[in-house]
C-alpha positions as CSV (number, residue, x, y, z in Angstrom):
1,M,69.5,60.8,99.0
2,K,70.9,60.7,102.5
3,R,72.6,64.1,102.0
4,R,69.4,65.6,100.7
5,L,67.5,64.4,103.7
6,N,70.2,65.8,106.1
7,K,69.8,69.2,104.5
8,L,66.1,69.4,105.0
9,P,64.7,71.5,107.8
10,I,63.5,69.8,111.0
11,K,59.9,70.7,110.3
12,T,60.0,69.1,106.8
13,K,61.7,65.9,108.3
14,I,59.0,65.6,111.0
15,V,56.2,66.0,108.4
16,I,57.8,63.4,106.1
17,I,58.2,61.0,109.0
18,S,54.6,61.5,110.0
19,V,53.3,61.0,106.5
20,L,55.4,57.9,105.9
21,T,54.3,56.5,109.2
22,C,50.7,57.0,108.3
23,L,51.2,55.5,104.8
24,V,52.9,52.4,106.2
25,A,50.2,52.0,108.8
26,L,47.5,52.3,106.1
27,L,49.2,49.9,103.8
28,L,49.7,47.3,106.5
29,A,46.1,47.7,107.7
30,G,44.9,47.5,104.1
31,G,46.9,44.4,103.3
32,V,45.7,42.6,106.4
33,I,42.1,43.6,105.7
34,A,42.4,42.6,102.0
35,F,43.8,39.2,102.7
36,Y,41.4,38.5,105.5
37,D,38.4,39.6,103.4
38,N,39.7,37.4,100.6
39,Y,39.9,34.5,103.0
40,L,36.3,35.1,104.2
41,Y,35.2,35.3,100.6
42,Q,36.7,32.0,99.8
43,Q,35.2,30.3,102.9
44,R,31.8,31.7,102.0
45,K,32.0,30.5,98.4
46,L,33.2,27.1,99.7
47,G,30.3,26.9,102.0
48,E,27.8,27.8,99.3
49,I,29.2,25.2,96.8
50,S,29.4,22.5,99.6
51,A,25.8,23.1,100.6
52,Q,24.7,22.8,97.0
53,A,26.7,19.6,96.6
54,E,25.1,18.2,99.7
55,I,21.6,19.0,98.4
56,I,22.3,17.2,95.1
57,A,23.9,14.3,96.8
58,S,20.9,13.8,99.1
59,S,18.6,13.4,96.1
60,M,21.0,11.3,94.0
61,S,20.7,8.0,96.0
62,A,17.8,6.6,94.0
63,S,19.4,7.3,90.6
64,L,22.6,5.6,91.7
65,E,20.7,2.7,93.4
66,F,18.8,1.9,90.2
67,H,21.5,3.0,87.8
68,D,19.2,5.7,86.3
69,A,21.6,8.0,84.5
70,K,18.8,10.0,82.9
71,A,17.4,10.9,86.3
72,A,20.9,11.9,87.4
73,H,21.2,14.2,84.4
74,D,17.9,15.7,85.3
75,Y,19.1,16.5,88.8
76,L,22.2,18.2,87.5
77,R,20.3,20.3,84.9
78,P,19.2,23.0,87.4
79,L,22.9,23.9,87.8
80,E,22.5,26.0,84.6
81,A,20.7,28.6,86.7
82,N,23.9,29.3,88.7
83,S,26.4,31.0,86.3
84,Q,29.3,30.3,88.6
85,I,28.9,26.5,88.4
86,L,31.2,25.3,85.7
87,V,31.1,21.5,86.1
88,G,28.7,19.0,87.8
89,A,29.3,15.3,87.9
90,V,28.0,12.1,89.5
91,Y,30.2,9.1,90.1
92,D,29.1,5.5,91.0
93,E,30.4,3.5,93.9
94,K,33.4,2.4,91.8
95,G,34.4,6.0,91.1
96,R,33.3,5.9,87.4
97,L,31.6,8.9,85.8
98,F,27.9,8.3,85.9
99,A,26.4,11.6,84.8
100,S,27.8,15.1,84.2
101,Y,27.1,18.7,83.4
102,S,29.4,21.2,81.7
103,R,28.7,24.9,81.2
104,D,30.9,25.0,78.2
105,P,33.2,22.6,76.2
106,E,36.3,24.1,77.9
107,H,35.3,22.7,81.3
108,K,35.0,19.0,81.5
109,P,34.4,16.8,84.6
110,P,37.3,14.6,85.9
111,T,37.2,11.0,84.6
112,V,38.2,9.8,88.0
113,E,36.3,10.5,91.1
114,P,37.8,13.5,93.0
115,I,38.0,13.4,96.8
116,G,37.7,16.3,99.1
117,I,38.2,19.9,98.1
118,E,40.2,21.3,95.2
119,L,41.5,24.8,94.6
120,K,42.9,25.7,91.2
121,S,43.5,29.3,90.3
122,A,40.1,30.9,90.4
123,E,38.1,27.7,90.7
124,F,36.8,25.6,93.6
125,G,36.1,21.9,93.4
126,V,34.0,20.1,96.0
127,S,33.2,16.4,96.3
128,R,30.4,15.0,98.5
129,P,29.6,11.3,99.0
130,V,26.1,9.8,98.3
131,V,25.3,7.5,101.2
132,Q,22.3,5.4,102.0
133,D,22.0,3.2,105.0
134,E,25.6,3.9,105.8
135,R,26.6,2.5,102.4
136,K,28.3,4.7,99.9
137,L,26.6,4.6,96.5
138,G,28.8,7.1,94.8
139,S,29.6,10.8,95.0
140,V,28.7,14.3,93.6
141,Y,31.3,16.7,92.3
142,L,30.8,20.4,91.7
143,R,33.3,22.9,90.3
144,S,32.6,26.6,90.6
145,S,34.4,29.7,89.5
146,I,35.3,32.4,92.0
147,E,36.7,35.8,91.6
148,S,40.6,35.6,91.4
149,L,42.8,37.0,94.2
150,S,44.6,39.3,91.7
151,T,41.3,40.8,90.6
152,R,40.3,41.4,94.2
153,L,43.7,42.8,95.1
154,T,43.5,45.2,92.2
155,R,40.2,46.5,93.4
156,Y,41.5,46.7,97.0
157,T,44.6,48.6,95.8
158,G,42.5,51.2,94.0
159,T,40.2,51.6,97.0
160,F,43.1,52.0,99.4
161,L,44.9,54.4,97.2
162,L,41.8,56.6,97.1
163,A,41.5,56.3,100.9
164,M,45.1,57.2,101.4
165,A,44.8,60.2,99.1
166,I,41.8,61.5,101.0
167,S,43.5,60.8,104.3
168,L,46.6,62.7,103.3
169,L,44.5,65.7,102.1
170,I,42.9,65.8,105.6
171,T,45.8,64.8,107.8
172,L,48.7,66.7,106.2
173,P,47.5,70.2,107.0
174,I,46.7,69.1,110.5
175,A,50.2,67.6,110.9
176,M,51.8,70.8,109.6
177,R,49.8,72.9,112.1
178,L,50.3,70.7,115.1
179,H,54.0,69.6,114.6
180,Y,55.4,72.8,116.0
181,S,53.3,72.7,119.2
182,I,53.8,69.0,119.8
183,A,57.2,68.0,118.3
184,N,59.2,71.2,119.2
185,P,58.6,71.1,122.9
186,V,59.6,67.4,123.1
187,Y,62.6,68.1,120.9
188,A,63.7,71.1,123.0
189,R,63.3,69.1,126.2
190,S,65.6,66.4,124.8
191,L,68.2,68.9,123.8
192,I,68.4,70.8,127.1
193,E,68.4,67.6,129.2
194,A,71.4,66.4,127.1
195,S,73.5,69.3,128.4
196,Q,75.5,68.6,131.6
197,D,75.9,72.4,132.1
198,P,73.0,74.5,133.6
199,L,70.8,75.4,130.7
200,V,67.7,77.7,130.8
201,T,65.3,79.3,128.3
202,I,64.1,82.8,129.1
203,S,61.0,84.6,127.8
204,T,61.1,88.1,126.4
205,E,59.9,89.3,129.8
206,G,62.9,87.7,131.6
207,K,60.9,84.8,133.0
208,I,62.2,81.3,133.1
209,M,60.4,79.1,130.6
210,D,62.3,75.8,131.1
211,V,65.4,74.5,132.7
212,N,67.4,71.2,132.7
213,D,68.3,69.0,135.7
214,A,71.8,70.7,135.9
215,T,70.1,74.0,136.7
216,T,68.0,72.5,139.5
217,Q,71.2,71.1,141.0
218,A,73.0,74.4,140.7
219,T,70.3,76.4,142.4
220,G,68.7,73.8,144.7
221,V,65.2,74.7,143.4
222,S,62.9,72.3,141.6
223,R,62.0,72.8,137.9
224,E,58.4,73.4,138.8
225,K,59.3,76.2,141.1
226,L,61.9,77.8,138.7
227,I,59.5,78.0,135.7
228,G,57.7,81.3,135.7
229,T,60.1,83.1,138.1
230,D,62.5,85.9,137.3
231,F,65.8,84.7,135.8
232,S,67.9,87.3,137.6
233,A,66.6,86.3,141.1
234,Y,69.1,83.4,141.4
235,F,72.3,85.4,141.2
236,T,74.4,87.4,143.6
237,D,74.1,90.4,141.3
238,P,70.5,90.5,139.9
239,L,71.1,93.8,138.0
240,K,74.0,92.3,136.2
241,A,72.1,89.2,135.3
242,R,69.2,91.3,134.0
243,E,71.7,93.3,131.9
244,G,73.0,90.1,130.5
245,Y,69.8,88.7,129.0
246,R,68.8,92.2,127.8
247,R,72.0,92.4,125.9
248,V,71.2,89.1,124.2
249,F,67.8,90.5,123.0
250,E,69.6,93.5,121.6
251,E,72.7,91.9,120.1
252,G,71.4,88.4,119.4
253,H,74.0,86.6,121.6
254,V,76.5,87.0,124.4
255,T,79.7,85.1,125.0
256,D,81.4,84.3,128.4
257,F,79.2,86.7,130.4
258,P,80.4,86.3,134.1
259,L,77.8,85.8,136.8
260,T,77.7,84.0,140.2
261,L,74.8,81.6,140.9
262,Q,73.6,81.4,144.5
263,H,72.5,78.0,145.8
264,V,69.7,77.9,148.4
265,D,72.2,76.6,151.0
266,G,74.3,79.7,150.4
267,R,77.0,78.2,148.2
268,M,78.3,80.4,145.4
269,I,79.0,79.0,141.9
270,D,81.0,81.2,139.4
271,V,79.7,80.7,135.9
272,L,80.2,82.0,132.4
273,Y,77.0,82.3,130.4
274,N,76.8,81.9,126.6
275,A,73.4,82.7,125.2
276,S,71.5,83.5,122.0
277,V,68.0,84.2,120.9
278,Y,65.8,81.5,119.3
279,K,62.9,82.2,116.9
280,D,59.8,80.6,115.5
281,E,59.3,79.4,111.9
282,H,58.2,83.0,111.0
283,G,61.4,84.6,112.4
284,R,59.8,86.1,115.5
285,V,62.1,86.1,118.6
286,L,60.5,83.8,121.2
287,G,63.2,84.0,123.9
288,V,66.7,83.2,124.9
289,V,68.6,80.0,125.4
290,A,71.4,80.4,127.9
291,A,74.0,77.8,128.9
292,A,76.3,78.3,132.0
293,R,79.8,76.9,132.3
294,D,80.9,76.3,135.9
295,V,84.2,78.0,136.4
296,T,84.4,77.8,140.2
297,S,87.5,75.5,140.0
298,Q,89.1,77.6,137.4
299,K,88.6,80.8,139.5
300,A,90.0,78.9,142.6
301,A,93.1,77.9,140.5
302,E,93.6,81.5,139.4
303,R,93.5,82.7,142.9
304,E,95.9,80.0,144.0
305,I,98.3,81.1,141.2
306,Q,98.0,84.7,142.3
307,R,98.8,83.7,145.9
308,R,101.8,81.7,144.9
309,T,103.1,84.4,142.6
310,A,102.9,86.9,145.4
311,E,104.8,84.5,147.7
312,L,107.4,83.9,145.0
313,Q,107.8,87.7,144.5
314,A,108.3,88.1,148.3
315,A,110.8,85.3,148.4
316,N,112.7,86.8,145.5
317,Q,112.8,90.2,147.2
318,E,114.1,88.6,150.4
319,L,116.7,86.7,148.3
320,E,117.8,89.9,146.6
321,A,118.1,91.7,149.9
322,F,120.1,88.8,151.4
323,S,122.4,88.6,148.4
324,Y,123.0,92.3,148.5
325,S,123.8,92.2,152.2
326,V,126.2,89.2,151.7
327,S,127.9,90.7,148.8
328,H,128.4,94.0,150.6
329,D,129.9,92.2,153.6
330,L,132.2,90.1,151.4
331,R,133.6,93.1,149.4
332,A,135.4,94.6,152.4
333,P,137.7,91.6,153.1
334,L,138.2,91.1,149.4
335,R,139.4,94.7,149.1
336,A,141.7,94.2,152.1
337,I,143.2,91.0,150.6
338,D,143.7,92.7,147.3
339,G,145.1,95.9,148.8
340,F,147.6,94.2,151.2
341,S,148.7,91.8,148.4
342,L,149.5,94.8,146.2
343,A,151.3,96.6,149.0
344,L,153.4,93.5,149.8
345,M,154.4,93.3,146.1
346,E,155.3,97.0,145.9
347,D,157.0,97.4,149.3
348,F,159.0,94.2,149.4
349,A,159.6,93.7,145.7
350,D,163.4,93.4,146.2
351,K,162.9,90.7,148.8
352,L,160.4,88.5,146.8
353,D,161.5,85.9,144.4
354,D,159.6,85.0,141.3
355,T,157.7,82.2,143.0
356,A,156.4,84.6,145.7
357,R,155.4,87.3,143.2
358,N,153.6,84.5,141.2
359,Y,151.7,83.5,144.4
360,L,150.7,87.1,145.1
361,D,149.5,87.6,141.5
362,R,147.4,84.5,141.8
363,V,146.0,85.8,145.2
364,R,145.0,89.2,143.6
365,A,143.5,87.4,140.5
366,A,141.4,85.2,142.8
367,T,140.1,88.2,144.8
368,Q,139.2,90.0,141.5
369,R,137.5,86.8,140.3
370,M,135.6,86.5,143.5
371,G,134.5,90.2,143.1
372,L,133.1,89.3,139.6
373,L,131.3,86.2,141.1
374,I,129.7,88.5,143.7
375,D,128.5,90.8,141.0
376,D,127.1,87.8,139.1
377,M,125.3,86.6,142.2
378,L,123.7,90.0,142.6
379,A,122.7,89.9,138.9
380,L,121.2,86.4,139.4
381,S,119.1,87.6,142.4
382,R,117.7,90.3,140.1
383,I,117.1,87.9,137.2
384,T,113.3,87.8,137.7
385,R,113.2,91.6,137.3
386,A,116.1,92.1,134.9
387,E,115.7,91.9,131.1
388,M,117.6,89.1,129.3
389,R,120.3,90.4,127.1
390,R,120.5,87.9,124.2
391,E,123.7,87.8,122.2
392,T,126.0,85.3,120.6
393,V,128.1,83.4,123.2
394,N,131.2,81.5,122.2
395,L,130.9,78.2,124.2
396,S,134.3,77.0,123.1
397,D,136.1,80.1,124.6
398,M,134.0,79.8,127.8
399,A,135.0,76.1,128.2
400,K,138.7,77.0,127.7
401,E,138.5,79.7,130.4
402,V,137.0,77.2,132.8
403,L,139.7,74.6,132.0
404,A,142.4,77.2,132.5
405,E,141.1,78.1,135.9
406,L,141.1,74.4,136.9
407,Q,144.7,73.9,135.7
408,K,145.8,76.9,137.7
409,G,144.2,75.4,140.8
410,E,145.8,72.1,140.3
411,P,149.0,72.5,138.2
412,N,150.4,69.1,139.1
413,R,147.5,67.2,137.5
414,K,148.1,66.1,134.0
415,V,144.8,66.1,132.1
416,E,144.4,66.1,128.4
417,C,141.4,68.3,127.3
418,K,140.0,68.8,123.8
419,V,137.6,71.6,123.0
420,Q,135.9,71.8,119.7
421,E,136.3,75.2,118.1
422,G,133.5,77.5,117.0
423,L,130.7,76.3,119.2
424,Q,128.2,79.1,119.6
425,A,124.8,79.7,121.2
426,E,122.3,82.5,121.7
427,G,121.9,83.7,125.3
428,D,122.9,86.0,128.1
429,P,126.7,85.4,128.7
430,H,126.5,86.5,132.4
């Protein structure tokens, strides 16, 4: 049932709620009126029977004083004229039945004097004392039939059902005609005020029909002054704003349309508009609903990123120039060291022992190694512009090369090193 209600159109839901509200109000009002009327009816009947009992009691004192039962019966006989009187009885001062009247054998008077008022089903019983000179001589008891509550409720129910049917026939068409003009504006106002972003409805002529509080804060103009004015008048580029809502009418919607709102104090707010047309119940386009997302902070962050990127590029260029200059200056002494070491080995080979030649070989290897390091430093300075060359790198061999260099540097140190074979990775070996 709940799923079915959720699938119903808003118009149908509003009509159902209106009808149910009217029905509940009518039923409550009808119930109150019915029970109140029944209460008044019972009180009226009670008053009538009590008055009749008082009249009989006022004329019964002589009969009880002189114990004249026949006279008492004569006073009770006129009760036959009232079809609602079922039982009439007179009791003496000791509470014994003195005289009685019954409309039919089914209804008999109580054998013991009743006191006060009795209410049994659809019958009233009333007892009134017979007093003379402040001395109680006896009492008079009358029992009368009244229309039952169930009978009256049945009649009330039929009456109210007829009244509700007539009311629905009259009010339902009125509710269906008025719901759009009354409920929809209230519903729309609740929706647009629920949005924390600037939200505006625009007519087919480009005039502002309604705005939420976020729009008044973004423009610095009150809602009353905004309504009826040109939508494009509140942007730094009115032509672009006009182009935006015209595109919505043509295409049905726009997404992330960039504009810049201008506050009355001169502040600029960068926004992205998302808008779509809305229609009436007959499918006619009534206007555009447009919501703006404030992207001022996002734009500022993008500008900051661009600024820092430019600074980083400049720093990288300076680093590359510095590295190139340093590497160029270092290559000359390296070439001299390597050249003179080679000349020393060739010119004085007969005078050098094995240890000296080993030292010179190590000097030349170090200079060549340093040349490679300079080349790697230049490559590193260009890493931001160079393309990565991914290939399989043997990490085990690389570790062995590093250990071998360390052992050459300090041959007297005895270090046990273990390298796992076959460790590989994907990357640029340089």
